[in-house]
C-alpha positions in Angstrom: 108.6 92.0 71.9 106.8 92.8 68.7 106.6 90.9 65.4 104.8 93.4 63.2 102.1 96.0 63.2 99.0 95.9 61.0 95.7 97.9 60.5 92.5 96.0 61.1 89.5 98.1 60.7 90.1 101.4 62.6 92.6 99.7 64.9 96.4 99.6 64.7 97.3 96.2 66.2 100.6 94.4 67.1 101.0 90.7 66.6 103.2 89.2 69.3 105.3 85.9 69.4 102.8 84.3 71.8 100.0 84.3 69.2 98.3 87.3 70.8 97.2 90.6 69.3 97.4 94.0 71.1 95.3 97.0 70.1 97.3 100.2 70.3 95.6 102.7 72.6 96.2 105.6 70.2 94.1 103.9 67.5 91.0 103.6 69.7 88.3 105.9 68.2 86.4 108.4 70.4 83.2 107.3 68.9 81.8 104.5 71.0 79.6 103.0 68.2 82.6 102.9 65.8 84.7 101.2 68.5 82.1 98.5 69.1 81.5 97.8 65.5 85.3 97.5 64.7 85.9 95.4 67.9 83.3 92.8 66.9 84.9 92.5 63.4 88.4 92.2 65.0 87.3 89.5 67.4 85.7 87.5 64.5 88.9 87.9 62.4 91.1 86.7 65.2 88.9 83.7 65.9 89.2 82.8 62.2 92.9 83.3 62.4 93.1 81.0 65.4 94.7 83.6 67.6 94.9 83.1 71.4 94.5 86.4 73.1 93.3 90.0 72.4 94.9 92.7 74.5 93.6 96.3 74.7 95.3 99.2 76.3 92.8 101.9 77.5 94.0 105.4 78.4 92.0 107.0 81.1 89.9 109.1 78.7 88.6 105.8 77.2 87.6 104.3 80.6 83.9 104.6 79.6 84.6 101.5 77.4 85.4 99.3 80.4 81.7 98.1 80.9 81.4 97.2 77.3 84.6 95.3 77.2 83.8 93.4 80.4 80.5 92.3 78.9 82.4 90.8 75.9 84.7 88.7 78.0 87.6 91.1 78.7 89.2 91.0 82.1 91.6 93.3 83.9 95.3 92.5 83.7 97.5 95.4 84.6 96.6 98.9 85.9 98.8 102.0 85.8 98.0 105.6 86.9 96.3 106.6 83.7 96.3 103.3 81.7 94.6 100.0 82.0 95.4 96.7 80.1 92.5 94.4 79.5 92.6 90.9 77.9 90.2 88.6 76.2 90.7 84.8 75.6 90.1 84.0 71.9 91.2 80.4 72.1 90.3 77.8 74.8 92.6 77.8 77.8 95.4 80.0 76.4 98.4 80.9 78.5 98.1 84.4 79.8 101.4 86.0 81.0 101.4 86.8 84.7 100.5 90.4 85.6 102.9 92.5 87.6 103.0 90.8 91.0 105.8 92.5 92.9 107.3 95.9 93.8 111.0 96.6 93.8 113.0 98.5 96.4 116.6 99.2 97.2 118.4 99.6 100.5 121.9 101.0 100.4 125.0 100.4 102.6 127.3 103.4 102.3 130.6 103.1 104.1 133.2 105.9 104.2 137.0 105.8 104.9 136.4 106.7 108.5 134.6 103.4 109.1 131.3 105.1 109.3 127.9 104.0 107.9 125.3 106.4 106.5 121.9 105.9 108.2 118.5 107.7 108.2 115.6 108.1 110.5 112.1 108.0 108.9 109.3 110.3 110.0 106.9 107.4 110.0 109.0 105.4 112.4 111.4 107.3 114.8 112.3 104.2 116.8 115.6 103.4 115.1 118.0 104.5 112.4 118.1 102.4 109.2 119.7 102.2 105.8 118.7 104.8 103.2 116.6 103.5 100.3 113.2 103.3 98.7 111.2 102.3 95.7 112.7 101.7 92.3 110.6 103.8 89.8 109.2 102.2 86.7 111.9 101.8 84.1 114.6 102.9 86.5 117.9 101.0 86.7 119.0 99.6 90.1 122.2 101.6 90.1 120.3 104.8 89.2 117.8 104.2 92.1 120.6 103.7 94.5 122.2 107.1 93.7 118.8 108.9 93.6 117.4 107.5 96.9 120.6 108.2 98.9 120.8 111.7 97.4 117.2 112.5 98.2 117.3 111.1 101.8 120.7 112.3 102.9 122.2 114.7 100.3 125.2 112.4 99.9 126.4 111.6 96.4 127.2 108.0 95.8 128.2 105.6 93.1 126.9 102.0 92.9 129.3 99.3 93.8 127.6 95.9 94.1 124.5 94.0 95.1 125.0 92.2 98.4 121.6 90.7 99.3 118.1 90.1 98.0 115.1 89.9 100.3 111.6 88.7 99.3 108.7 89.9 101.5 105.0 89.0 101.2 102.4 90.4 101.6 103.6 94.0 101.0 102.0 97.0 99.5 98.8 96.4 97.4 99.0 92.7 98.5 102.0 92.1 96.3 105.4 90.7 96.9 108.3 93.0 97.5 111.8 92.4 96.3 114.3 94.3 98.4 117.7 94.7 96.7 120.5 95.6 99.1 123.4 97.4 97.5 126.7 98.7 98.5 127.7 102.2 97.3 130.8 104.3 97.5 130.3 107.9 98.8 131.5 110.8 96.6 130.6 113.4 99.2 130.0 113.6 102.9 127.8 116.6 103.8 124.3 115.8 105.0 121.5 117.8 103.3 118.1 116.1 103.3 115.8 117.0 100.4 113.1 114.4 101.2 112.0 116.1 104.4 108.5 114.8 104.1 109.7 111.3 104.9 113.1 111.7 106.5 113.6 113.3 109.9 117.4 112.8 110.3 120.4 111.4 108.5 123.9 111.0 109.8 127.2 109.1 109.7 127.6 106.6 112.5 130.7 104.6 113.5 130.1 101.1 112.2 131.0 99.3 115.4 128.8 101.6 117.4 125.9 100.9 115.1 126.4 97.2 115.2 126.5 97.3 119.0 123.3 99.3 119.2 120.5 97.1 120.7 117.8 99.1 119.0 119.1 98.4 115.5 117.4 95.6 113.7 119.4 92.4 113.4 118.6 92.4 109.6 120.4 95.8 109.2 123.4 94.5 111.2 123.6 91.5 108.9 123.5 93.6 105.8 126.3 95.8 107.0 128.4 92.7 107.9 127.8 91.5 104.3 129.0 94.8 102.9 132.1 94.6 105.0 133.0 91.0 104.3 131.8 90.2 100.8 132.3 91.6 97.3 128.7 90.9 96.2 127.4 90.9 92.7 129.4 93.3 90.4 128.2 94.9 87.2 129.3 93.5 83.9 128.5 93.8 80.3 128.2 91.5 77.2 129.1 92.7 73.8 126.3 90.7 72.3 123.6 92.6 74.3 124.9 96.1 73.5 122.8 96.1 70.2 119.5 95.2 71.8 117.0 98.0 72.0 116.6 97.8 75.8 118.1 99.3 78.8 119.6 96.6 81.1 121.9 95.8 83.9 123.8 92.6 84.5 125.5 91.5 87.7 127.7 88.5 88.6 130.0 87.2 91.3 133.7 87.5 90.8 135.3 84.4 89.3 136.5 81.9 91.8 140.2 80.9 91.4 140.4 77.2 90.5 142.0 75.2 93.3 144.3 72.2 92.7 144.2 69.3 95.1 
């Protein structure tokens, strides 16, 4: 969320609703001395303006500035592949929004008209067959990730139907939480054609009852399939008032419950 952009010295800065200021990475000069001089002036101006925080995005080509920023009270906040966000407290005890503290993943229950479920066997663990799924990419919608992961791991085209379960696991990768979103999807094709052969050894359709009776299948996977069979889950919906916001979004809700009379 942005209020407005302004030039201060050599920097293009964004003033946010939380009384913070963010330096745009594209306005950082390549000249270290120019950067240091303008940064000191910016910090002084923000102190006089009683701002709370100063944020700076550093692209990887400006990583040589990290020691200088850390010496002036900046700390790490969020790190991406080629970008780092650092923050400095301008006021005493300001509220700093929490950094990303979780990863997102999807698992997908795909059931066909023959009462079969689509399952995969991973190369890293060949002990049992599990539901297809994987990480949701940055900025990717849940429904998009569902279709992409199933296609990559099995070759089957699907369309998102509903969310049937949410799991929270900690610790997970990088010592973060993992939110595991279990979805139900409808198959549009049936042929198995694995493209993600680096991770997937096998994919197949299995009779649902046979899979549920298999002692090697995790109880968790059996419960998820039962939910897909017996519940409608959270269905997508839209709101007219949100269609004009400059964001990509997804909304899900339970079907309305018919009011009962007593």
